[in-house]
C-alpha positions as CSV (number, residue, x, y, z in Angstrom):
1,X,0.1,-0.1,-0.2
2,X,1.4,3.5,-0.9
3,X,1.8,6.1,1.6
4,X,-1.2,8.0,-0.3
5,X,-3.3,5.0,0.2
6,X,-2.8,4.7,3.5
7,X,-3.6,8.5,4.4
8,X,-6.4,8.2,2.4
9,X,-7.8,5.2,4.3
10,X,-7.0,7.2,7.8
11,X,-10.0,9.4,8.3
12,X,-9.2,10.7,11.9
13,X,-5.7,11.8,13.1
14,X,-5.6,12.4,16.6
15,X,-2.1,13.1,16.7
16,X,-2.5,15.7,14.1
17,X,-5.1,17.5,16.6
18,X,-2.0,17.2,19.0
19,X,0.2,18.9,16.4
20,X,-2.0,22.1,15.8
21,X,-1.8,22.1,19.5
22,X,1.8,22.9,19.7
23,X,3.4,19.6,19.5
24,X,5.7,18.9,16.6
25,X,6.2,15.5,17.7
26,X,2.8,14.3,19.3
27,X,2.7,11.4,21.6
28,X,0.0,9.3,19.7
29,X,-2.6,9.0,17.5
30,X,-5.5,7.1,16.3
31,X,-6.0,5.3,12.8
32,X,-9.9,5.3,12.0
33,X,-10.2,3.8,8.1
34,X,-13.0,4.4,5.6
35,X,-13.8,0.9,6.0
36,X,-14.7,1.4,9.4
37,X,-17.1,4.3,8.9
38,X,-18.7,2.4,6.6
39,X,-19.1,-0.7,9.0
40,X,-20.4,1.7,11.7
41,X,-22.7,3.2,9.2
42,X,-24.1,-0.3,8.6
43,X,-24.4,-1.1,12.3
44,X,-26.5,2.1,12.8
45,X,-28.9,1.4,10.0
46,X,-29.0,-2.4,11.3
47,X,-29.9,-1.2,14.8
48,X,-27.7,-3.6,16.1
49,X,-24.9,-1.9,18.0
50,X,-24.3,-4.0,21.3
51,X,-22.1,-7.5,20.7
52,X,-23.0,-9.0,17.0
53,X,-21.8,-9.7,13.8
54,X,-18.6,-7.3,13.6
55,X,-17.5,-8.6,17.2
56,X,-17.7,-12.1,16.2
57,X,-15.4,-11.2,13.4
58,X,-13.1,-8.7,14.7
59,X,-12.5,-12.0,17.1
60,X,-11.6,-14.2,14.7
61,X,-9.4,-11.9,12.7
62,X,-7.5,-10.8,15.6
63,X,-7.0,-14.3,16.8
64,X,-5.8,-15.1,13.2
65,X,-3.1,-12.2,13.2
66,X,-1.3,-14.0,16.0
67,X,-1.8,-17.6,15.1
68,X,-4.3,-18.8,17.9
69,X,-7.4,-20.4,17.8
70,X,-9.7,-18.0,19.8
71,X,-10.2,-14.4,20.7
72,X,-12.6,-12.7,23.3
73,X,-13.1,-9.2,22.8
74,X,-13.7,-7.0,25.8
75,X,-14.2,-3.2,26.9
76,X,-10.6,-2.9,27.8
77,X,-7.5,-4.0,28.3
78,X,-7.6,-3.8,32.1
79,X,-10.8,-5.9,31.8
80,X,-8.5,-8.6,29.6
81,X,-6.2,-8.9,32.2
82,X,-9.0,-9.4,34.9
83,X,-10.8,-12.1,32.9
84,X,-8.0,-13.7,32.3
85,X,-6.9,-14.0,35.9
86,X,-10.7,-15.1,36.9
87,X,-10.7,-17.9,34.3
88,X,-8.0,-19.5,36.5
89,X,-10.9,-20.5,39.2
90,X,-12.0,-22.9,36.4
91,X,-8.8,-24.5,36.9
92,X,-8.2,-24.8,40.5
93,X,-7.4,-21.4,41.9
94,X,-8.7,-20.1,45.1
95,X,-9.7,-16.3,45.9
96,X,-6.7,-15.0,47.6
97,X,-4.1,-16.8,45.7
98,X,-1.4,-15.0,44.2
99,X,-0.2,-13.9,40.5
100,X,3.1,-12.5,39.9
101,X,3.5,-9.4,38.2
102,X,6.3,-6.7,37.6
103,X,6.7,-3.9,40.0
104,X,7.1,-1.3,36.7
105,X,3.8,-1.4,34.4
106,X,0.9,0.4,33.9
107,X,-1.3,0.5,36.8
108,X,-3.7,-1.4,35.3
109,X,-1.9,-4.5,35.8
110,X,-2.0,-4.5,39.4
111,X,-5.5,-3.2,39.7
112,X,-7.0,-6.1,37.1
113,X,-5.3,-8.7,39.3
114,X,-6.9,-7.5,42.5
115,X,-10.4,-6.9,40.8
116,X,-10.3,-10.7,39.6
117,X,-9.6,-11.5,43.7
118,X,-6.0,-12.2,43.7
119,X,-3.2,-10.6,45.2
120,X,-0.6,-9.3,43.1
121,X,3.1,-10.2,44.2
122,X,5.6,-7.8,42.5
123,X,8.8,-8.3,41.3
124,X,11.4,-6.3,40.1
125,X,12.6,-5.4,36.5
126,X,15.8,-5.3,34.5
127,X,16.4,-1.4,33.6
128,X,17.8,-2.1,30.4
129,X,15.0,-4.0,29.1
130,X,12.3,-2.7,31.6
131,X,10.8,-5.9,31.4
132,X,10.2,-8.3,34.7
133,X,13.6,-10.1,35.8
134,X,13.1,-14.1,35.6
135,X,15.8,-14.6,38.3
136,X,13.6,-12.7,40.9
137,X,10.3,-14.4,39.6
138,X,12.0,-17.7,41.0
139,X,12.2,-16.0,44.4
140,X,8.7,-14.6,44.5
141,X,7.1,-18.3,43.9
142,X,5.1,-19.4,47.2
143,X,2.6,-22.5,47.4
144,X,-0.2,-19.8,46.8
145,X,1.2,-18.6,43.3
146,X,-1.2,-19.4,40.3
147,X,0.4,-17.6,37.4
148,X,2.9,-15.5,36.0
149,X,2.0,-11.9,34.2
150,X,4.7,-11.1,32.2
151,X,4.5,-7.8,30.6
152,X,6.1,-7.0,27.2
153,X,6.5,-3.2,28.0
154,X,6.7,-0.8,25.3
155,X,6.3,-3.4,22.7
156,X,9.6,-5.1,24.0
157,X,9.3,-9.0,24.7
158,X,9.9,-10.4,28.1
159,X,12.3,-13.0,28.6
160,X,9.8,-15.8,27.5
161,X,11.6,-18.7,27.5
162,X,13.1,-18.2,31.1
163,X,9.6,-17.3,32.2
164,X,8.1,-20.5,30.5
165,X,10.6,-22.9,32.1
166,X,9.9,-21.3,35.6
167,X,6.1,-21.6,34.9
168,X,6.2,-25.0,33.7
169,X,8.4,-26.2,36.4
170,X,6.2,-25.2,39.1
171,X,2.6,-25.9,37.4
172,X,1.7,-22.4,37.2
173,X,-0.2,-20.5,34.0
174,X,1.4,-17.6,32.2
175,X,-0.7,-15.0,31.3
176,X,1.1,-12.4,28.9
177,X,0.3,-8.7,28.9
178,X,0.6,-7.7,25.8
179,X,-1.0,-4.4,26.2
180,X,1.4,-2.4,24.2
181,X,3.2,-5.2,22.0
182,X,0.9,-5.7,19.1
183,X,3.5,-7.8,16.7
184,X,6.2,-8.2,18.4
185,X,8.3,-11.4,18.1
186,X,10.2,-13.7,20.4
187,X,12.7,-16.0,18.6
188,X,10.3,-15.9,15.5
189,X,7.1,-16.3,17.7
190,X,4.7,-14.2,18.0
191,X,4.5,-12.3,21.2
192,X,0.4,-13.2,22.5
193,X,0.8,-17.1,21.3
194,X,3.7,-18.1,23.7
195,X,1.8,-18.3,27.2
196,X,-1.6,-19.9,27.8
197,X,-3.6,-16.7,27.4
198,X,-2.6,-13.0,26.4
199,X,-4.0,-9.9,26.8
200,X,-4.1,-6.9,24.4
201,X,-5.3,-3.4,25.2
202,X,-7.1,-1.7,22.3
203,X,-6.9,1.8,23.6
204,X,-6.6,5.0,21.3
205,X,-3.0,5.0,21.1
206,X,-2.4,1.3,20.8
207,X,-1.3,-0.4,16.9
208,X,-4.8,-1.8,16.7
209,X,-7.4,0.0,18.5
210,X,-11.1,0.3,19.1
211,X,-10.9,3.4,20.5
212,X,-11.7,1.6,24.0
213,X,-11.4,-1.9,24.2
214,X,-9.5,-5.3,24.7
215,X,-9.0,-8.8,23.8
216,X,-8.0,-11.8,25.1
217,X,-6.5,-14.6,23.0
218,X,-5.8,-18.5,23.6
219,X,-5.7,-21.9,22.2
220,X,-6.8,-23.4,25.0
221,X,-10.8,-24.2,24.2
222,X,-11.5,-24.1,28.3
223,X,-9.9,-20.8,29.2
224,X,-11.8,-19.5,26.0
225,X,-14.9,-20.6,27.1
226,X,-14.5,-19.3,30.6
227,X,-13.8,-15.7,29.3
228,X,-16.8,-15.6,27.1
229,X,-19.0,-16.5,30.3
230,X,-16.8,-13.9,32.6
231,X,-17.5,-11.3,30.2
232,X,-21.0,-11.4,30.6
233,X,-21.8,-11.8,34.2
234,X,-20.4,-15.2,34.5
235,X,-23.2,-16.5,32.2
236,X,-23.5,-19.5,30.2
237,X,-26.5,-20.7,27.8
238,X,-29.7,-18.1,27.9
239,X,-29.8,-17.5,31.9
240,X,-27.7,-19.5,33.8
241,X,-25.2,-17.8,35.9
242,X,-22.0,-20.3,36.8
243,X,-19.2,-17.7,37.8
244,X,-18.6,-14.2,39.2
245,X,-18.4,-12.5,36.4
246,X,-17.8,-9.1,34.9
247,X,-19.9,-6.7,32.4
248,X,-17.2,-6.2,30.1
249,X,-18.5,-6.7,26.5
250,X,-17.2,-5.1,23.2
251,X,-19.9,-3.3,21.3
252,X,-20.2,-3.1,17.4
253,X,-19.0,0.3,16.6
254,X,-15.9,-0.4,18.5
255,X,-15.3,-3.7,16.6
256,X,-15.9,-2.0,13.5
257,X,-13.0,0.7,14.3
258,X,-10.6,-2.6,14.9
259,X,-11.3,-4.2,12.0
260,X,-10.5,-1.0,10.1
261,X,-7.4,-0.9,11.9
262,X,-6.6,-5.0,11.1
263,X,-6.8,-4.0,7.3
264,X,-3.9,-1.6,7.9
265,X,-2.2,-3.5,10.6
266,X,0.9,-4.5,8.8
267,X,1.3,-0.9,7.6
268,X,0.9,0.7,11.0
269,X,3.3,-1.9,12.4
270,X,6.1,-1.5,9.6
271,X,5.6,2.6,9.7
272,X,6.2,2.4,13.9
273,X,9.1,-0.1,13.3
274,X,10.7,2.5,10.8
275,X,10.5,4.9,13.6
276,X,11.6,3.0,16.4
277,X,14.4,1.6,14.4
278,X,15.2,5.4,13.2
279,X,15.5,6.3,16.9
280,X,17.6,3.4,17.9
281,X,20.0,3.9,15.4
282,X,20.7,7.7,16.0
283,X,20.6,7.5,19.7
284,X,23.8,5.2,19.9
285,X,25.3,8.6,20.0
286,X,23.7,9.2,23.3
287,X,24.6,6.0,25.0
288,X,26.7,7.3,27.5
289,X,23.9,9.5,29.1
290,X,20.9,7.1,28.3
291,X,19.4,3.9,28.5
292,X,17.2,3.5,25.8
293,X,14.7,0.7,23.8
294,X,16.5,-1.5,21.9
295,X,16.0,-4.4,19.5
296,X,18.2,-7.4,19.8
297,X,19.3,-9.8,17.8
298,X,16.2,-12.7,19.0
299,X,13.6,-10.3,18.5
300,X,11.3,-7.9,16.9
301,X,9.8,-5.0,18.4
302,X,6.0,-4.1,18.3
303,X,6.9,-0.7,19.1
304,X,4.4,1.5,21.5
305,X,6.7,3.9,22.5
306,X,10.1,4.8,22.4
307,X,11.8,4.8,26.4
308,X,14.6,7.2,27.5
309,X,16.1,6.4,30.7
310,X,19.0,8.8,32.2
311,X,21.9,7.2,33.3
312,X,23.5,8.3,36.7
313,X,26.4,10.7,37.2
314,X,24.8,13.7,34.9
315,X,24.1,17.2,35.9
316,X,20.6,16.9,34.5
317,X,17.3,15.7,36.1
318,X,14.3,13.7,34.4
319,X,12.3,16.6,34.8
320,X,15.0,19.0,33.1
321,X,15.1,16.6,30.2
322,X,11.3,16.3,29.9
323,X,10.4,19.9,30.1
324,X,13.2,20.8,27.4
325,X,11.5,18.1,25.4
326,X,8.3,19.9,26.2
327,X,9.3,23.5,25.4
328,X,10.5,22.2,22.0
329,X,7.6,20.5,20.8
330,X,8.4,17.0,21.7
331,X,5.0,15.4,23.7
332,X,6.2,12.6,26.2
333,X,4.8,10.4,29.2
334,X,6.3,9.7,32.3
335,X,7.7,5.9,32.0
336,X,5.1,4.8,34.8
337,X,5.3,4.7,38.7
338,X,6.5,1.5,40.6
339,X,3.3,0.4,41.6
340,X,3.8,-0.9,45.1
341,X,5.7,1.9,46.3
342,X,5.0,5.1,44.1
343,X,1.4,4.5,43.5
344,X,-0.7,6.0,46.6
345,X,-3.2,3.3,46.0
346,X,-1.2,0.3,46.6
347,X,-0.1,1.9,50.1
348,X,-2.3,-0.5,52.0
349,X,-0.1,-3.5,50.9
350,X,2.8,-2.3,53.2
351,X,5.6,-2.0,50.7
352,X,8.1,0.9,50.8
353,X,10.5,3.0,48.7
354,X,13.8,0.9,48.2
355,X,12.2,-2.4,48.1
356,X,12.0,-2.1,44.0
357,X,15.4,-0.3,43.2
358,X,15.4,-1.1,39.7
359,X,12.1,-0.1,39.0
360,X,12.0,3.0,41.1
361,X,15.3,4.3,39.4
362,X,13.5,4.0,36.1
363,X,10.5,5.5,37.2
364,X,12.2,8.6,39.0
365,X,14.4,8.8,35.7
366,X,12.7,7.7,32.7
367,X,10.1,8.8,29.9
368,X,8.9,7.9,26.5
369,X,8.1,9.5,23.5
370,X,5.9,8.6,20.5
371,X,7.1,6.7,17.4
372,X,3.6,6.1,15.7
373,X,2.3,5.8,12.3
374,X,1.8,9.9,11.8
375,X,4.9,10.7,12.3
376,X,8.3,9.8,10.3
377,X,11.9,10.1,9.9
378,X,11.8,14.1,9.8
379,X,9.8,14.0,13.5
380,X,12.3,11.4,14.2
381,X,15.5,13.6,13.5
382,X,14.2,16.6,15.0
383,X,13.9,14.4,18.0
384,X,17.5,13.8,18.0
385,X,18.4,17.4,16.9
386,X,16.7,18.6,20.4
387,X,18.0,15.8,22.6
388,X,21.7,17.0,21.1
389,X,20.8,20.5,21.7
390,X,19.7,19.5,25.4
391,X,22.6,18.0,26.1
392,X,25.1,20.9,24.3
393,X,23.1,23.0,26.6
394,X,24.3,21.3,30.0
395,X,27.7,21.5,28.7
396,X,28.3,17.8,27.4
397,X,29.6,17.1,24.0
398,X,28.5,14.5,21.8
């Protein structure tokens, strides 16, 4: 598909609105295709807007993207995580059992575990990958552990060989939180198809979006059946309630937007990969100052954003760096907060600052910027120019 075709099929560009507001490099964007608009109009004309034919088609096509049998569409990525966790009750888990998750991730991961009735057990990360440290996972396992939920942060695959080996040894389930990793690959295998199940966010800024929404994928028919029941109050058949469930269905309009995104999935993914690889190559001259998102030989990124973490020992802070980016029109986001020690709502769990040093360092010193399909090489070059100017303003030579 040509660049012109791609742009013509994309009707709404959230990033363009942000650019109008003053950002030369906006953080995120939304792609809504002409096909999506046509499907939305059809759904409205048919007066069938709740879960129907488009949701089913979207589930099938999304699962096919990742080479798995079943897709279960839900109302958010958080609901996907929560329902995936809750499906474990069908396999012997009890309320209050434990699920291991990384300490540095979007708070939704921890919230979902709690919402499903489990205890989140937090494990520190590796600051160079931002992903959960398998060596620390081993130490966190107890007789009440039921699953490990690795998060592929920023679209960089977690160390799945080590995680799967630990899980199989201890008879644990693996739930991949692939919210930010659409299209990523690990040793030739698509992220989302390695664990027992995987959860995706379809929020506006992600590669495949339904504006709001989420998806669970699995090859396990029993898990799929439980998830379908759980998203609709635990119902089976017409009016039998067999589980404590959620109200988390996707609607036809959201599915229509998703079907449009699947049509241009490879185009979006390729543009994002080109952008992030451009940044990775150019950032090599800044390696003295930053840890940043990298793509190793065994993996292919499904880029959500480009992470930048300031190394210790320099005469500038993350806040100064971010403020400079903002002033120069480069939008950014904080690199999340360490859930158990830097998130107020988790103080009840009794952790203290210093318990997760790698996560806390990254949170205190990290940011991430956009690499989405509505920016290109010129904007990536502009980012490099701005970072270069910032370092020189602090007396550093590059």
